[in-house]
C-alpha positions in Angstrom: 95.2 266.1 168.6 95.5 263.4 166.4 93.9 260.1 166.4 94.4 257.3 164.0 92.1 254.1 164.0 92.4 251.2 162.2 94.7 252.4 159.6 95.1 249.3 157.2 97.2 249.5 153.7 98.1 246.7 150.9 99.7 246.8 148.0 99.0 243.7 146.1 99.5 240.8 148.6 101.7 242.6 150.9 100.3 244.5 153.8 102.3 247.3 154.2 100.3 248.9 157.6 98.0 246.3 159.4 95.1 247.7 161.8 97.1 250.9 163.3 95.4 252.2 166.2 97.4 255.1 168.1 96.6 258.8 169.7 99.2 261.8 169.4 99.1 264.2 172.4 99.0 268.0 171.9 102.1 269.4 173.8 104.4 266.3 173.2 106.8 265.2 171.0 105.7 261.7 169.7 108.6 259.8 168.0 107.4 257.3 165.4 110.0 254.6 164.9 110.5 250.9 163.3 113.1 249.2 161.0 113.0 249.6 157.3 109.5 248.5 155.7 107.6 248.9 159.0 105.3 250.9 157.3 106.3 254.2 158.7 106.2 256.4 155.7 103.1 254.9 154.1 101.1 256.1 157.6 102.5 259.4 157.2 101.2 259.8 153.9 98.0 258.0 154.6 97.7 260.7 157.3 97.6 263.6 155.2 95.6 262.1 152.3 98.7 261.3 149.9 98.1 257.6 150.0 94.2 256.5 150.4 94.3 253.8 153.3 91.8 250.5 152.5 90.4 250.7 155.7 90.5 253.1 159.0 90.9 256.8 159.3 92.9 259.5 160.6 91.9 262.5 162.6 93.1 265.7 163.6 91.2 267.3 166.4 88.1 265.3 165.3 88.3 266.2 161.5 89.8 264.6 158.8 92.5 265.9 156.5 90.5 265.9 153.8 87.9 267.9 155.3 90.2 270.5 156.6 89.1 274.0 155.7 92.7 275.4 155.8 94.5 272.4 156.4 98.4 274.4 156.0 97.2 276.2 159.2 96.3 273.1 161.6 99.1 270.9 159.8 102.8 271.0 158.8 104.3 268.1 156.9 107.4 267.2 155.6 107.2 263.8 153.7 110.2 264.4 151.3 112.8 267.2 151.6 113.3 266.7 148.0 110.4 268.2 147.0 111.1 271.7 145.8 112.1 272.8 141.9 115.7 273.4 141.6 115.4 276.5 139.4 113.7 278.0 142.0 115.0 280.3 145.1 114.3 279.4 148.4 112.1 282.4 148.8 109.7 281.8 145.4 109.4 278.1 146.3 108.1 279.5 149.6 106.0 282.2 148.1 104.4 279.5 145.6 103.6 277.5 148.9 102.0 280.4 150.4 99.8 281.6 147.3 98.7 278.0 147.3 97.4 277.8 150.8 96.1 281.6 151.2 98.9 282.4 153.2 100.1 286.0 153.7 103.6 286.4 151.7 105.1 288.2 155.2 105.4 284.5 156.4 108.0 283.7 153.7 110.8 285.6 155.4 109.6 285.4 158.9 110.3 281.4 158.2 113.6 281.5 156.6 114.8 283.1 159.4 113.4 280.7 161.8 115.2 277.9 159.9 118.3 279.7 159.4 118.3 280.3 155.6 117.9 283.9 155.2 121.3 284.3 153.9 120.5 281.7 151.4 116.9 282.9 150.6 117.6 283.8 146.9 119.8 281.0 145.9 118.3 278.2 144.1 117.5 275.0 145.7 119.2 272.8 143.1 122.7 274.4 144.9 121.4 273.1 148.2 123.0 270.6 150.4 120.6 268.0 151.9 120.8 269.8 155.0 119.7 273.2 153.7 116.7 271.0 151.9 115.7 269.6 155.4 115.8 273.6 156.6 113.4 274.8 153.8 110.7 271.7 153.7 110.5 272.8 157.7 110.3 276.0 156.7 107.3 275.1 154.3 105.6 273.2 156.9 105.8 276.2 159.2 104.2 278.6 156.5 100.7 278.5 157.9 102.0 278.5 161.9 100.2 275.3 162.5 99.3 273.4 165.6 100.9 269.9 164.3 104.2 269.0 162.6 104.5 265.9 161.1 108.0 265.0 159.7 109.7 262.0 158.1 113.4 261.5 159.2 113.8 265.4 159.2 117.3 265.0 160.6 118.6 263.4 157.3 121.6 265.6 155.8 122.1 267.9 159.3 125.3 268.4 160.9 125.5 268.1 164.6 124.5 271.7 165.2 121.7 271.4 163.0 120.3 268.2 164.4 120.6 270.1 168.2 118.9 273.3 166.1 116.1 270.8 165.2 115.9 269.3 168.7 115.7 272.5 169.9 113.1 274.0 167.5 110.9 270.8 168.0 111.1 270.7 171.7 109.6 274.4 171.8 107.0 274.2 169.5 105.6 271.0 171.6 106.4 273.4 174.9 104.0 275.7 173.4 101.0 273.3 173.0 101.7 271.8 169.7 101.8 268.0 168.7 104.9 266.7 166.9 105.0 263.6 165.3 108.5 262.7 164.0 110.0 259.5 162.5 113.6 258.9 163.0 116.2 256.4 162.6 118.5 258.3 165.1 117.2 256.9 168.3 119.8 258.1 170.6 119.0 261.5 169.3 115.2 261.1 169.6 115.4 259.7 173.1 117.1 263.0 174.0 113.7 265.1 173.3 110.9 262.7 172.4 108.2 262.4 175.3 106.1 259.4 173.7 106.9 256.6 171.0 105.0 254.6 168.4 106.7 251.5 167.6 106.0 249.4 164.8 107.0 246.4 162.7 105.8 244.8 159.7 103.2 247.2 159.4 101.6 246.3 162.8 101.6 248.4 166.1 104.0 247.2 168.6 103.8 249.8 171.4 102.4 253.2 172.1 103.9 254.4 175.3 105.8 256.9 177.0 109.8 256.8 176.3 110.4 256.1 180.3 107.9 253.0 179.7 109.4 251.5 177.0 112.7 251.7 178.5 111.4 250.3 181.6 110.1 246.9 179.8 114.1 246.2 179.6 115.3 244.5 183.5 118.5 246.5 184.7 121.5 244.7 185.0 123.5 244.8 188.0 127.2 244.9 188.4 128.7 243.4 191.1 132.6 242.9 192.1 133.8 241.1 195.4 136.8 238.9 196.3 134.0 236.2 197.2 132.5 235.9 193.6 131.3 232.0 194.0 129.6 232.6 197.6 127.8 235.7 196.0 126.9 233.7 192.8 125.4 230.8 195.0 123.4 233.2 197.2 121.9 234.7 194.4 121.4 231.9 192.1 119.6 230.3 195.4 117.4 233.6 195.0 116.2 232.8 191.5 118.6 235.4 190.3 120.7 234.6 187.0 124.6 235.2 187.6 127.1 235.5 185.0 131.0 235.4 186.5 133.8 236.5 185.3 136.9 236.5 187.7 135.5 238.5 190.5 133.2 240.4 188.7 129.5 239.4 188.6 126.8 240.2 186.4 123.5 239.6 187.7 120.0 239.7 186.3 116.8 239.0 188.0 117.7 241.0 191.2 118.0 244.8 191.7 120.9 246.4 193.4 119.3 247.0 196.9 118.7 243.2 196.7 122.3 242.3 196.1 123.7 244.5 198.6 121.0 243.1 201.2 122.2 239.5 200.1 125.8 240.3 200.5 125.2 242.1 204.0 123.5 239.2 205.3 125.8 236.6 204.2 129.0 238.2 205.5 130.0 238.9 201.6 132.4 242.1 201.2 131.5 244.3 197.9 134.0 246.2 196.2 131.6 247.3 193.6 128.1 247.6 193.1 126.4 249.4 190.1 123.3 249.4 187.8 123.1 249.2 184.0 120.3 250.3 182.4 119.6 249.3 178.7 119.7 252.5 176.0 116.3 253.1 174.3 117.8 252.1 171.4 118.9 248.0 172.6 115.2 248.3 173.8 113.6 249.1 170.8 116.1 246.7 168.8 114.9 243.8 170.9 111.0 244.6 170.4 111.4 245.1 166.5 114.2 242.4 165.8 111.2 239.6 164.9 109.8 242.2 162.3 112.8 243.6 160.7 113.2 242.9 156.9 116.8 243.1 156.8 118.6 241.7 160.0 122.5 241.3 160.4 123.8 237.9 161.2 
């Protein structure tokens, strides 16, 4: 549904986005992740024509955003949840958006109900919390009943119930065939519903793969407990595994759980416990992007 090709943007001597190329598939949720300063917001702004790229292009179903006849009916975007007049009510804010995009006014109440703001529809947005603004911004993106959602940090300010609601809403949107492209710093939350990930660092593409494929980049750690730790360690090291020993507990890298079990059996070593620890998506992404982080803790 979306193809990003060779996208590049400089600000003076600094390169914010460096030759990004990746697809965003229909019927799937694609997470867009990377450290602060990685170029995520700049990329999303270029996707909808708010920032002009130096080189490259983005196409939605083969068409550039600027050439879409009714862009709001294909692409719904939330790049800044603060973009609303504080003196306008939620309903009037959406009415103005609908009028600008030639969308029937009847959609206003429908999307207010969809995002759970029907009871606040006549309140001025200046009194809205950040979470309410996020919901109203999403309502604006949904006005045209689009096929694509582009969302920059949509869970900011949402409480746990709101985050769960957003996750379920985006999952259902993709299940119906829509494309969701969403940036987020909440990697643990994103891992619960994203199908694919686009990972960037210092403006460059680091990966564009499924969540499972990226998680699989990190080797699984095997933990073994045995009354014969020295014997088991010696056997495992002889088979090119790396072993850290703490009392009767061994942490093994470079060997699978099945291999450790088989070697222990062959050498008559009794195992009390044997388990695997898979790396979290957050740990994997931190390893991938650590070298490109603009600010890193000591």
